[in-house]
PDB file with one MODEL, atoms N, CA, C and O in Angstrom:
MODEL        1
ATOM      1  N   UNK A   1      91.642  11.538 -38.201  1.00  0.00           N
ATOM      2  CA  UNK A   1      90.845  11.801 -37.485  1.00  0.00           C
ATOM      3  C   UNK A   1      90.001  10.287 -36.702  1.00  0.00           C
ATOM      4  O   UNK A   1      89.709   9.244 -37.287  1.00  0.00           O
ATOM      5  N   UNK A   2      89.847  10.514 -35.726  1.00  0.00           N
ATOM      6  CA  UNK A   2      89.473   9.276 -34.815  1.00  0.00           C
ATOM      7  C   UNK A   2      88.254   9.267 -34.923  1.00  0.00           C
ATOM      8  O   UNK A   2      87.533  10.265 -34.912  1.00  0.00           O
ATOM      9  N   UNK A   3      87.815   7.805 -35.070  1.00  0.00           N
ATOM     10  CA  UNK A   3      86.370   7.527 -35.525  1.00  0.00           C
ATOM     11  C   UNK A   3      85.501   7.759 -34.233  1.00  0.00           C
ATOM     12  O   UNK A   3      85.900   7.562 -33.085  1.00  0.00           O
ATOM     13  N   UNK A   4      84.166   8.239 -34.622  1.00  0.00           N
ATOM     14  CA  UNK A   4      83.055   9.448 -32.759  1.00  0.00           C
ATOM     15  C   UNK A   4      82.325   7.908 -32.703  1.00  0.00           C
ATOM     16  O   UNK A   4      81.748   7.406 -33.668  1.00  0.00           O
ATOM     17  N   UNK A   5      82.432   7.442 -31.736  1.00  0.00           N
ATOM     18  CA  UNK A   5      81.332   6.446 -31.271  1.00  0.00           C
ATOM     19  C   UNK A   5      80.459   6.981 -30.448  1.00  0.00           C
ATOM     20  O   UNK A   5      79.340   6.479 -30.557  1.00  0.00           O
ATOM     21  N   UNK A   6      80.578   7.982 -29.506  1.00  0.00           N
ATOM     22  CA  UNK A   6      80.056   8.370 -28.681  1.00  0.00           C
ATOM     23  C   UNK A   6      80.123   9.985 -28.749  1.00  0.00           C
ATOM     24  O   UNK A   6      80.938  10.593 -29.443  1.00  0.00           O
ATOM     25  N   UNK A   7      78.853  10.768 -27.679  1.00  0.00           N
ATOM     26  CA  UNK A   7      79.017  12.226 -28.060  1.00  0.00           C
ATOM     27  C   UNK A   7      80.441  12.765 -27.127  1.00  0.00           C
ATOM     28  O   UNK A   7      81.052  13.821 -26.961  1.00  0.00           O
ATOM     29  N   UNK A   8      80.509  11.685 -26.769  1.00  0.00           N
ATOM     30  CA  UNK A   8      81.565  12.139 -25.632  1.00  0.00           C
ATOM     31  C   UNK A   8      83.501  12.608 -26.466  1.00  0.00           C
ATOM     32  O   UNK A   8      84.484  13.164 -25.977  1.00  0.00           O
ATOM     33  N   UNK A   9      83.154  11.885 -28.148  1.00  0.00           N
ATOM     34  CA  UNK A   9      83.544  12.375 -28.716  1.00  0.00           C
ATOM     35  C   UNK A   9      84.004  12.969 -29.212  1.00  0.00           C
ATOM     36  O   UNK A   9      85.182  13.079 -29.555  1.00  0.00           O
ATOM     37  N   UNK A  10      82.021  14.193 -29.560  1.00  0.00           N
ATOM     38  CA  UNK A  10      82.834  15.219 -30.728  1.00  0.00           C
ATOM     39  C   UNK A  10      83.212  16.111 -29.294  1.00  0.00           C
ATOM     40  O   UNK A  10      82.884  16.121 -28.108  1.00  0.00           O
ATOM     41  N   UNK A  11      84.376  17.050 -30.488  1.00  0.00           N
ATOM     42  CA  UNK A  11      84.895  18.141 -30.147  1.00  0.00           C
ATOM     43  C   UNK A  11      84.051  18.869 -29.488  1.00  0.00           C
ATOM     44  O   UNK A  11      84.301  18.937 -28.285  1.00  0.00           O
ATOM     45  N   UNK A  12      82.801  19.647 -29.980  1.00  0.00           N
ATOM     46  CA  UNK A  12      81.783  20.121 -29.657  1.00  0.00           C
ATOM     47  C   UNK A  12      80.847  19.743 -27.776  1.00  0.00           C
ATOM     48  O   UNK A  12      80.283  20.539 -27.025  1.00  0.00           O
ATOM     49  N   UNK A  13      81.001  18.712 -27.679  1.00  0.00           N
ATOM     50  CA  UNK A  13      80.263  17.954 -27.221  1.00  0.00           C
ATOM     51  C   UNK A  13      81.470  18.280 -25.345  1.00  0.00           C
ATOM     52  O   UNK A  13      81.127  18.650 -24.222  1.00  0.00           O
ATOM     53  N   UNK A  14      82.600  17.958 -25.836  1.00  0.00           N
ATOM     54  CA  UNK A  14      83.824  18.307 -24.648  1.00  0.00           C
ATOM     55  C   UNK A  14      84.228  19.945 -24.940  1.00  0.00           C
ATOM     56  O   UNK A  14      84.975  20.423 -24.087  1.00  0.00           O
ATOM     57  N   UNK A  15      83.943  20.576 -25.709  1.00  0.00           N
ATOM     58  CA  UNK A  15      83.825  22.148 -25.116  1.00  0.00           C
ATOM     59  C   UNK A  15      82.769  22.551 -24.561  1.00  0.00           C
ATOM     60  O   UNK A  15      82.672  23.500 -23.783  1.00  0.00           O
ATOM     61  N   UNK A  16      82.593  22.403 -24.639  1.00  0.00           N
ATOM     62  CA  UNK A  16      80.167  22.237 -24.055  1.00  0.00           C
ATOM     63  C   UNK A  16      80.828  21.994 -22.544  1.00  0.00           C
ATOM     64  O   UNK A  16      80.828  22.797 -21.612  1.00  0.00           O
ATOM     65  N   UNK A  17      81.334  20.789 -22.571  1.00  0.00           N
ATOM     66  CA  UNK A  17      82.220  20.648 -20.608  1.00  0.00           C
ATOM     67  C   UNK A  17      83.041  21.216 -20.140  1.00  0.00           C
ATOM     68  O   UNK A  17      82.869  21.313 -18.925  1.00  0.00           O
ATOM     69  N   UNK A  18      84.235  21.850 -20.622  1.00  0.00           N
ATOM     70  CA  UNK A  18      85.111  22.586 -20.400  1.00  0.00           C
ATOM     71  C   UNK A  18      84.281  24.273 -20.348  1.00  0.00           C
ATOM     72  O   UNK A  18      84.621  25.213 -19.630  1.00  0.00           O
ATOM     73  N   UNK A  19      83.244  24.244 -21.252  1.00  0.00           N
ATOM     74  CA  UNK A  19      82.855  25.427 -20.932  1.00  0.00           C
ATOM     75  C   UNK A  19      82.271  25.982 -19.604  1.00  0.00           C
ATOM     76  O   UNK A  19      82.189  27.144 -19.207  1.00  0.00           O
ATOM     77  N   UNK A  20      81.843  24.667 -18.965  1.00  0.00           N
ATOM     78  CA  UNK A  20      80.721  24.324 -17.926  1.00  0.00           C
ATOM     79  C   UNK A  20      81.598  24.503 -17.009  1.00  0.00           C
ATOM     80  O   UNK A  20      81.769  25.592 -16.461  1.00  0.00           O
ATOM     81  N   UNK A  21      82.279  23.403 -16.730  1.00  0.00           N
ATOM     82  CA  UNK A  21      83.788  23.737 -15.584  1.00  0.00           C
ATOM     83  C   UNK A  21      84.317  25.160 -15.425  1.00  0.00           C
ATOM     84  O   UNK A  21      84.651  25.687 -14.364  1.00  0.00           O
ATOM     85  N   UNK A  22      84.342  25.709 -16.668  1.00  0.00           N
ATOM     86  CA  UNK A  22      85.482  27.283 -16.514  1.00  0.00           C
ATOM     87  C   UNK A  22      84.171  28.320 -16.454  1.00  0.00           C
ATOM     88  O   UNK A  22      84.506  29.494 -16.610  1.00  0.00           O
ATOM     89  N   UNK A  23      82.810  28.113 -16.267  1.00  0.00           N
ATOM     90  CA  UNK A  23      81.933  29.161 -15.433  1.00  0.00           C
ATOM     91  C   UNK A  23      81.140  28.817 -14.552  1.00  0.00           C
ATOM     92  O   UNK A  23      80.197  29.589 -14.373  1.00  0.00           O
ATOM     93  N   UNK A  24      81.221  27.336 -13.526  1.00  0.00           N
ATOM     94  CA  UNK A  24      81.597  26.739 -12.387  1.00  0.00           C
ATOM     95  C   UNK A  24      82.437  27.490 -11.438  1.00  0.00           C
ATOM     96  O   UNK A  24      82.115  28.089 -10.412  1.00  0.00           O
ATOM     97  N   UNK A  25      83.688  27.316 -12.053  1.00  0.00           N
ATOM     98  CA  UNK A  25      85.137  28.323 -11.767  1.00  0.00           C
ATOM     99  C   UNK A  25      85.152  30.066 -11.341  1.00  0.00           C
ATOM    100  O   UNK A  25      85.752  30.823 -10.579  1.00  0.00           O
ATOM    101  N   UNK A  26      84.132  30.106 -12.322  1.00  0.00           N
ATOM    102  CA  UNK A  26      84.583  31.936 -12.291  1.00  0.00           C
ATOM    103  C   UNK A  26      83.068  32.243 -11.534  1.00  0.00           C
ATOM    104  O   UNK A  26      82.800  33.313 -10.987  1.00  0.00           O
ATOM    105  N   UNK A  27      82.312  31.286 -11.607  1.00  0.00           N
ATOM    106  CA  UNK A  27      80.704  31.723 -10.672  1.00  0.00           C
ATOM    107  C   UNK A  27      80.757  32.198  -9.197  1.00  0.00           C
ATOM    108  O   UNK A  27      80.124  32.888  -8.398  1.00  0.00           O
ATOM    109  N   UNK A  28      81.952  31.382  -9.299  1.00  0.00           N
ATOM    110  CA  UNK A  28      82.415  30.938  -7.386  1.00  0.00           C
ATOM    111  C   UNK A  28      83.058  32.353  -6.401  1.00  0.00           C
ATOM    112  O   UNK A  28      83.366  32.619  -5.239  1.00  0.00           O
ATOM    113  N   UNK A  29      82.995  33.074  -7.948  1.00  0.00           N
ATOM    114  CA  UNK A  29      83.584  34.585  -6.983  1.00  0.00           C
ATOM    115  C   UNK A  29      82.545  35.740  -7.586  1.00  0.00           C
ATOM    116  O   UNK A  29      82.816  36.932  -7.733  1.00  0.00           O
ATOM    117  N   UNK A  30      81.400  35.140  -7.868  1.00  0.00           N
ATOM    118  CA  UNK A  30      80.358  35.928  -7.463  1.00  0.00           C
ATOM    119  C   UNK A  30      79.455  37.130  -6.823  1.00  0.00           C
ATOM    120  O   UNK A  30      78.506  36.546  -6.298  1.00  0.00           O
ATOM    121  N   UNK A  31      79.368  37.946  -6.705  1.00  0.00           N
ATOM    122  CA  UNK A  31      78.970  37.985  -5.327  1.00  0.00           C
ATOM    123  C   UNK A  31      77.952  37.255  -4.779  1.00  0.00           C
ATOM    124  O   UNK A  31      77.443  36.436  -5.544  1.00  0.00           O
ATOM    125  N   UNK A  32      77.427  37.331  -3.462  1.00  0.00           N
ATOM    126  CA  UNK A  32      77.262  36.304  -2.631  1.00  0.00           C
ATOM    127  C   UNK A  32      75.768  36.667  -3.125  1.00  0.00           C
ATOM    128  O   UNK A  32      75.145  35.754  -3.667  1.00  0.00           O
ATOM    129  N   UNK A  33      75.044  38.119  -2.963  1.00  0.00           N
ATOM    130  CA  UNK A  33      73.371  37.881  -3.208  1.00  0.00           C
ATOM    131  C   UNK A  33      73.146  37.051  -4.342  1.00  0.00           C
ATOM    132  O   UNK A  33      72.275  36.188  -4.231  1.00  0.00           O
ATOM    133  N   UNK A  34      73.963  37.186  -5.739  1.00  0.00           N
ATOM    134  CA  UNK A  34      73.750  36.418  -6.879  1.00  0.00           C
ATOM    135  C   UNK A  34      73.725  35.009  -6.665  1.00  0.00           C
ATOM    136  O   UNK A  34      73.475  34.185  -7.546  1.00  0.00           O
ATOM    137  N   UNK A  35      74.105  34.638  -4.959  1.00  0.00           N
ATOM    138  CA  UNK A  35      74.292  33.166  -4.913  1.00  0.00           C
ATOM    139  C   UNK A  35      72.935  32.833  -6.188  1.00  0.00           C
ATOM    140  O   UNK A  35      72.941  33.051  -7.400  1.00  0.00           O
ATOM    141  N   UNK A  36      71.684  32.129  -5.144  1.00  0.00           N
ATOM    142  CA  UNK A  36      71.377  31.829  -5.024  1.00  0.00           C
ATOM    143  C   UNK A  36      69.879  32.260  -6.316  1.00  0.00           C
ATOM    144  O   UNK A  36      68.781  31.709  -6.245  1.00  0.00           O
ATOM    145  N   UNK A  37      70.182  33.138  -7.186  1.00  0.00           N
ATOM    146  CA  UNK A  37      69.807  33.562  -8.922  1.00  0.00           C
ATOM    147  C   UNK A  37      70.742  33.434  -9.917  1.00  0.00           C
ATOM    148  O   UNK A  37      70.862  32.426 -10.613  1.00  0.00           O
ATOM    149  N   UNK A  38      71.353  34.346  -9.997  1.00  0.00           N
ATOM    150  CA  UNK A  38      71.886  34.335 -10.979  1.00  0.00           C
ATOM    151  C   UNK A  38      73.177  33.961 -11.772  1.00  0.00           C
ATOM    152  O   UNK A  38      73.578  34.044 -12.933  1.00  0.00           O
ATOM    153  N   UNK A  39      73.964  33.168  -9.654  1.00  0.00           N
ATOM    154  CA  UNK A  39      74.216  31.803 -10.099  1.00  0.00           C
ATOM    155  C   UNK A  39      73.808  30.449 -11.012  1.00  0.00           C
ATOM    156  O   UNK A  39      74.053  30.019 -12.140  1.00  0.00           O
ATOM    157  N   UNK A  40      72.868  29.958  -9.577  1.00  0.00           N
ATOM    158  CA  UNK A  40      72.505  29.275 -10.153  1.00  0.00           C
ATOM    159  C   UNK A  40      71.932  28.678 -11.086  1.00  0.00           C
ATOM    160  O   UNK A  40      71.563  27.516 -11.254  1.00  0.00           O
ATOM    161  N   UNK A  41      71.878  30.143 -12.026  1.00  0.00           N
ATOM    162  CA  UNK A  41      70.924  30.316 -13.422  1.00  0.00           C
ATOM    163  C   UNK A  41      72.182  29.753 -14.270  1.00  0.00           C
ATOM    164  O   UNK A  41      72.142  28.865 -15.121  1.00  0.00           O
ATOM    165  N   UNK A  42      73.351  30.515 -13.812  1.00  0.00           N
ATOM    166  CA  UNK A  42      74.024  29.793 -15.197  1.00  0.00           C
ATOM    167  C   UNK A  42      75.297  29.045 -15.518  1.00  0.00           C
ATOM    168  O   UNK A  42      76.180  29.386 -16.304  1.00  0.00           O
ATOM    169  N   UNK A  43      75.225  27.898 -14.720  1.00  0.00           N
ATOM    170  CA  UNK A  43      75.511  26.844 -13.704  1.00  0.00           C
ATOM    171  C   UNK A  43      74.021  26.217 -14.513  1.00  0.00           C
ATOM    172  O   UNK A  43      74.117  25.383 -15.414  1.00  0.00           O
ATOM    173  N   UNK A  44      73.765  26.319 -14.423  1.00  0.00           N
ATOM    174  CA  UNK A  44      72.758  25.163 -14.930  1.00  0.00           C
ATOM    175  C   UNK A  44      72.656  24.758 -17.079  1.00  0.00           C
ATOM    176  O   UNK A  44      72.971  23.802 -17.789  1.00  0.00           O
ATOM    177  N   UNK A  45      72.116  25.972 -17.284  1.00  0.00           N
ATOM    178  CA  UNK A  45      72.422  26.592 -18.343  1.00  0.00           C
ATOM    179  C   UNK A  45      73.506  25.852 -19.421  1.00  0.00           C
ATOM    180  O   UNK A  45      73.344  25.474 -20.582  1.00  0.00           O
ATOM    181  N   UNK A  46      74.830  25.811 -18.406  1.00  0.00           N
ATOM    182  CA  UNK A  46      75.901  25.738 -19.413  1.00  0.00           C
ATOM    183  C   UNK A  46      75.933  24.244 -19.169  1.00  0.00           C
ATOM    184  O   UNK A  46      75.907  23.546 -20.183  1.00  0.00           O
ATOM    185  N   UNK A  47      75.980  23.706 -18.127  1.00  0.00           N
ATOM    186  CA  UNK A  47      75.425  22.523 -17.612  1.00  0.00           C
ATOM    187  C   UNK A  47      74.816  21.709 -18.867  1.00  0.00           C
ATOM    188  O   UNK A  47      75.402  20.774 -19.413  1.00  0.00           O
ATOM    189  N   UNK A  48      72.865  22.479 -19.438  1.00  0.00           N
ATOM    190  CA  UNK A  48      72.036  21.846 -20.011  1.00  0.00           C
ATOM    191  C   UNK A  48      72.700  21.684 -21.604  1.00  0.00           C
ATOM    192  O   UNK A  48      72.293  21.058 -22.583  1.00  0.00           O
ATOM    193  N   UNK A  49      73.637  22.353 -21.435  1.00  0.00           N
ATOM    194  CA  UNK A  49      73.967  23.197 -23.200  1.00  0.00           C
ATOM    195  C   UNK A  49      74.822  21.615 -23.532  1.00  0.00           C
ATOM    196  O   UNK A  49      74.527  21.014 -24.565  1.00  0.00           O
ATOM    197  N   UNK A  50      75.897  21.023 -22.555  1.00  0.00           N
ATOM    198  CA  UNK A  50      76.857  19.369 -22.680  1.00  0.00           C
ATOM    199  C   UNK A  50      75.655  18.470 -23.421  1.00  0.00           C
ATOM    200  O   UNK A  50      75.591  17.901 -24.510  1.00  0.00           O
ATOM    201  N   UNK A  51      74.560  18.652 -22.077  1.00  0.00           N
ATOM    202  CA  UNK A  51      73.199  18.137 -21.911  1.00  0.00           C
ATOM    203  C   UNK A  51      72.322  17.522 -23.160  1.00  0.00           C
ATOM    204  O   UNK A  51      71.864  16.545 -23.753  1.00  0.00           O
ATOM    205  N   UNK A  52      72.455  18.663 -23.064  1.00  0.00           N
ATOM    206  CA  UNK A  52      71.071  18.286 -24.896  1.00  0.00           C
ATOM    207  C   UNK A  52      71.725  18.397 -26.146  1.00  0.00           C
ATOM    208  O   UNK A  52      71.107  18.331 -27.209  1.00  0.00           O
ATOM    209  N   UNK A  53      73.004  18.571 -26.061  1.00  0.00           N
ATOM    210  CA  UNK A  53      74.233  17.525 -26.927  1.00  0.00           C
ATOM    211  C   UNK A  53      74.591  16.492 -27.030  1.00  0.00           C
ATOM    212  O   UNK A  53      75.489  16.234 -27.832  1.00  0.00           O
ATOM    213  N   UNK A  54      73.864  15.286 -26.052  1.00  0.00           N
ATOM    214  CA  UNK A  54      74.900  14.231 -25.980  1.00  0.00           C
ATOM    215  C   UNK A  54      73.248  13.731 -26.142  1.00  0.00           C
ATOM    216  O   UNK A  54      73.186  12.615 -26.656  1.00  0.00           O
ATOM    217  N   UNK A  55      71.669  14.430 -25.751  1.00  0.00           N
ATOM    218  CA  UNK A  55      70.535  13.939 -26.505  1.00  0.00           C
ATOM    219  C   UNK A  55      69.898  14.181 -27.842  1.00  0.00           C
ATOM    220  O   UNK A  55      68.974  13.603 -28.414  1.00  0.00           O
ATOM    221  N   UNK A  56      71.257  16.010 -28.448  1.00  0.00           N
ATOM    222  CA  UNK A  56      71.324  15.822 -30.368  1.00  0.00           C
ATOM    223  C   UNK A  56      72.024  14.361 -30.861  1.00  0.00           C
ATOM    224  O   UNK A  56      71.604  13.658 -31.780  1.00  0.00           O
ATOM    225  N   UNK A  57      73.011  14.135 -30.145  1.00  0.00           N
ATOM    226  CA  UNK A  57      73.400  12.803 -30.154  1.00  0.00           C
ATOM    227  C   UNK A  57      73.056  11.967 -31.227  1.00  0.00           C
ATOM    228  O   UNK A  57      73.215  11.739 -32.427  1.00  0.00           O
ATOM    229  N   UNK A  58      71.954  11.290 -29.152  1.00  0.00           N
ATOM    230  CA  UNK A  58      71.175  10.412 -29.277  1.00  0.00           C
ATOM    231  C   UNK A  58      69.798   9.546 -30.979  1.00  0.00           C
ATOM    232  O   UNK A  58      69.498   8.465 -31.485  1.00  0.00           O
ATOM    233  N   UNK A  59      69.462  11.177 -31.111  1.00  0.00           N
ATOM    234  CA  UNK A  59      68.063  11.262 -32.021  1.00  0.00           C
ATOM    235  C   UNK A  59      69.068  11.629 -33.161  1.00  0.00           C
ATOM    236  O   UNK A  59      68.276  12.190 -33.918  1.00  0.00           O
ATOM    237  N   UNK A  60      69.980  11.677 -33.641  1.00  0.00           N
ATOM    238  CA  UNK A  60      70.678  12.002 -34.543  1.00  0.00           C
ATOM    239  C   UNK A  60      70.644  11.710 -36.370  1.00  0.00           C
ATOM    240  O   UNK A  60      71.024  12.319 -37.371  1.00  0.00           O
ATOM    241  N   UNK A  61      69.742  10.027 -35.972  1.00  0.00           N
ATOM    242  CA  UNK A  61      69.226   9.737 -37.378  1.00  0.00           C
ATOM    243  C   UNK A  61      67.816  10.425 -38.083  1.00  0.00           C
ATOM    244  O   UNK A  61      67.257  10.502 -39.177  1.00  0.00           O
ATOM    245  N   UNK A  62      67.655  10.854 -36.707  1.00  0.00           N
ATOM    246  CA  UNK A  62      66.187  11.854 -37.003  1.00  0.00           C
ATOM    247  C   UNK A  62      66.406  13.131 -37.063  1.00  0.00           C
ATOM    248  O   UNK A  62      66.259  13.569 -35.922  1.00  0.00           O
ATOM    249  N   UNK A  63      66.643  13.855 -37.689  1.00  0.00           N
ATOM    250  CA  UNK A  63      67.142  14.989 -39.115  1.00  0.00           C
ATOM    251  C   UNK A  63      66.040  16.126 -37.967  1.00  0.00           C
ATOM    252  O   UNK A  63      66.590  17.011 -37.311  1.00  0.00           O
ATOM    253  N   UNK A  64      64.792  15.951 -37.905  1.00  0.00           N
ATOM    254  CA  UNK A  64      64.370  17.275 -37.583  1.00  0.00           C
ATOM    255  C   UNK A  64      64.246  17.570 -35.693  1.00  0.00           C
ATOM    256  O   UNK A  64      64.220  18.714 -35.238  1.00  0.00           O
ATOM    257  N   UNK A  65      64.185  16.355 -34.834  1.00  0.00           N
ATOM    258  CA  UNK A  65      64.610  16.276 -33.680  1.00  0.00           C
ATOM    259  C   UNK A  65      65.962  16.741 -33.193  1.00  0.00           C
ATOM    260  O   UNK A  65      66.052  17.548 -32.267  1.00  0.00           O
ATOM    261  N   UNK A  66      67.200  16.147 -33.920  1.00  0.00           N
ATOM    262  CA  UNK A  66      68.568  15.616 -34.002  1.00  0.00           C
ATOM    263  C   UNK A  66      68.292  17.946 -33.962  1.00  0.00           C
ATOM    264  O   UNK A  66      67.990  18.411 -32.863  1.00  0.00           O
ATOM    265  N   UNK A  67      68.403  18.655 -34.810  1.00  0.00           N
ATOM    266  CA  UNK A  67      67.930  20.041 -35.110  1.00  0.00           C
ATOM    267  C   UNK A  67      67.082  21.084 -33.651  1.00  0.00           C
ATOM    268  O   UNK A  67      67.245  22.230 -33.235  1.00  0.00           O
ATOM    269  N   UNK A  68      66.301  20.094 -33.319  1.00  0.00           N
ATOM    270  CA  UNK A  68      65.692  20.263 -32.594  1.00  0.00           C
ATOM    271  C   UNK A  68      66.774  20.316 -31.241  1.00  0.00           C
ATOM    272  O   UNK A  68      66.992  21.115 -30.330  1.00  0.00           O
ATOM    273  N   UNK A  69      67.110  19.481 -31.510  1.00  0.00           N
ATOM    274  CA  UNK A  69      67.434  19.257 -30.129  1.00  0.00           C
ATOM    275  C   UNK A  69      69.187  20.460 -29.776  1.00  0.00           C
ATOM    276  O   UNK A  69      69.420  21.096 -28.748  1.00  0.00           O
ATOM    277  N   UNK A  70      69.638  20.412 -30.423  1.00  0.00           N
ATOM    278  CA  UNK A  70      71.163  21.421 -30.865  1.00  0.00           C
ATOM    279  C   UNK A  70      70.337  23.653 -31.213  1.00  0.00           C
ATOM    280  O   UNK A  70      70.912  24.719 -31.432  1.00  0.00           O
ATOM    281  N   UNK A  71      68.868  23.261 -31.065  1.00  0.00           N
ATOM    282  CA  UNK A  71      68.868  24.201 -31.040  1.00  0.00           C
ATOM    283  C   UNK A  71      68.436  24.800 -29.147  1.00  0.00           C
ATOM    284  O   UNK A  71      68.826  25.512 -28.222  1.00  0.00           O
ATOM    285  N   UNK A  72      67.558  24.017 -29.504  1.00  0.00           N
ATOM    286  CA  UNK A  72      67.644  24.093 -28.354  1.00  0.00           C
ATOM    287  C   UNK A  72      69.388  23.591 -26.483  1.00  0.00           C
ATOM    288  O   UNK A  72      69.292  23.147 -25.339  1.00  0.00           O
ATOM    289  N   UNK A  73      70.005  23.841 -26.950  1.00  0.00           N
ATOM    290  CA  UNK A  73      71.273  23.608 -27.391  1.00  0.00           C
ATOM    291  C   UNK A  73      72.374  25.194 -26.964  1.00  0.00           C
ATOM    292  O   UNK A  73      73.293  25.546 -26.224  1.00  0.00           O
ATOM    293  N   UNK A  74      71.072  25.926 -28.500  1.00  0.00           N
ATOM    294  CA  UNK A  74      71.800  27.163 -28.218  1.00  0.00           C
ATOM    295  C   UNK A  74      71.461  27.914 -27.767  1.00  0.00           C
ATOM    296  O   UNK A  74      72.019  29.007 -27.663  1.00  0.00           O
ATOM    297  N   UNK A  75      69.940  27.447 -27.138  1.00  0.00           N
ATOM    298  CA  UNK A  75      68.874  28.760 -26.159  1.00  0.00           C
ATOM    299  C   UNK A  75      69.954  28.474 -24.719  1.00  0.00           C
ATOM    300  O   UNK A  75      70.453  29.348 -24.011  1.00  0.00           O
ATOM    301  N   UNK A  76      70.091  27.097 -24.592  1.00  0.00           N
ATOM    302  CA  UNK A  76      70.698  27.721 -23.269  1.00  0.00           C
ATOM    303  C   UNK A  76      72.136  27.875 -23.459  1.00  0.00           C
ATOM    304  O   UNK A  76      72.753  27.836 -22.395  1.00  0.00           O
ATOM    305  N   UNK A  77      72.418  27.939 -23.870  1.00  0.00           N
ATOM    306  CA  UNK A  77      73.168  28.632 -24.561  1.00  0.00           C
ATOM    307  C   UNK A  77      73.639  30.375 -24.497  1.00  0.00           C
ATOM    308  O   UNK A  77      74.717  30.966 -24.560  1.00  0.00           O
ATOM    309  N   UNK A  78      72.260  30.776 -24.345  1.00  0.00           N
ATOM    310  CA  UNK A  78      72.448  31.917 -25.302  1.00  0.00           C
ATOM    311  C   UNK A  78      71.126  32.713 -23.370  1.00  0.00           C
ATOM    312  O   UNK A  78      70.893  33.880 -23.055  1.00  0.00           O
ATOM    313  N   UNK A  79      70.710  31.498 -22.723  1.00  0.00           N
ATOM    314  CA  UNK A  79      70.357  31.813 -21.815  1.00  0.00           C
ATOM    315  C   UNK A  79      71.686  31.965 -20.545  1.00  0.00           C
ATOM    316  O   UNK A  79      71.464  32.080 -19.340  1.00  0.00           O
ATOM    317  N   UNK A  80      72.690  31.937 -21.019  1.00  0.00           N
ATOM    318  CA  UNK A  80      73.848  31.726 -19.843  1.00  0.00           C
ATOM    319  C   UNK A  80      74.288  32.784 -19.869  1.00  0.00           C
ATOM    320  O   UNK A  80      74.314  33.387 -18.796  1.00  0.00           O
ATOM    321  N   UNK A  81      74.651  33.244 -20.702  1.00  0.00           N
ATOM    322  CA  UNK A  81      74.266  34.889 -21.908  1.00  0.00           C
ATOM    323  C   UNK A  81      73.313  35.926 -21.109  1.00  0.00           C
ATOM    324  O   UNK A  81      73.785  36.256 -20.021  1.00  0.00           O
ATOM    325  N   UNK A  82      72.651  36.232 -21.282  1.00  0.00           N
ATOM    326  CA  UNK A  82      71.383  36.720 -21.387  1.00  0.00           C
ATOM    327  C   UNK A  82      71.635  36.549 -19.787  1.00  0.00           C
ATOM    328  O   UNK A  82      72.234  37.553 -19.401  1.00  0.00           O
ATOM    329  N   UNK A  83      71.361  35.504 -18.551  1.00  0.00           N
ATOM    330  CA  UNK A  83      71.553  35.815 -17.808  1.00  0.00           C
ATOM    331  C   UNK A  83      72.803  36.883 -17.357  1.00  0.00           C
ATOM    332  O   UNK A  83      72.714  38.008 -16.867  1.00  0.00           O
ATOM    333  N   UNK A  84      74.242  35.920 -17.793  1.00  0.00           N
ATOM    334  CA  UNK A  84      75.172  36.586 -16.982  1.00  0.00           C
ATOM    335  C   UNK A  84      74.972  38.461 -17.252  1.00  0.00           C
ATOM    336  O   UNK A  84      75.527  39.206 -16.444  1.00  0.00           O
ATOM    337  N   UNK A  85      74.231  39.012 -18.312  1.00  0.00           N
ATOM    338  CA  UNK A  85      74.682  40.111 -19.128  1.00  0.00           C
ATOM    339  C   UNK A  85      73.690  41.342 -18.085  1.00  0.00           C
ATOM    340  O   UNK A  85      74.128  42.431 -17.715  1.00  0.00           O
ATOM    341  N   UNK A  86      71.986  40.667 -17.713  1.00  0.00           N
ATOM    342  CA  UNK A  86      71.420  41.017 -16.247  1.00  0.00           C
ATOM    343  C   UNK A  86      72.827  41.354 -15.780  1.00  0.00           C
ATOM    344  O   UNK A  86      73.166  42.497 -16.088  1.00  0.00           O
ATOM    345  N   UNK A  87      73.538  40.792 -15.253  1.00  0.00           N
ATOM    346  CA  UNK A  87      74.515  42.037 -13.326  1.00  0.00           C
ATOM    347  C   UNK A  87      74.850  42.933 -13.654  1.00  0.00           C
ATOM    348  O   UNK A  87      75.375  43.721 -12.869  1.00  0.00           O
TER     349      UNK A  87
ENDMDL
END
């Protein structure tokens, strides 16, 4: 197993980035009337997940801050799911 030197080496970060890219492609097919509301929210939430994982990595020495950022990432992921389910 390779040494983890950066958040970019984390599988969870890589999967979050891949998911954000997939979501961006999928939301291109959303109806035009949803372009600025639903589409924007789902895209922002999906990008925020990877960003919050990176922030958690930066705070990994402080367990409470680390867990808090991971919980924030989970919240953003759920926000994207909930926004999509409203469509």
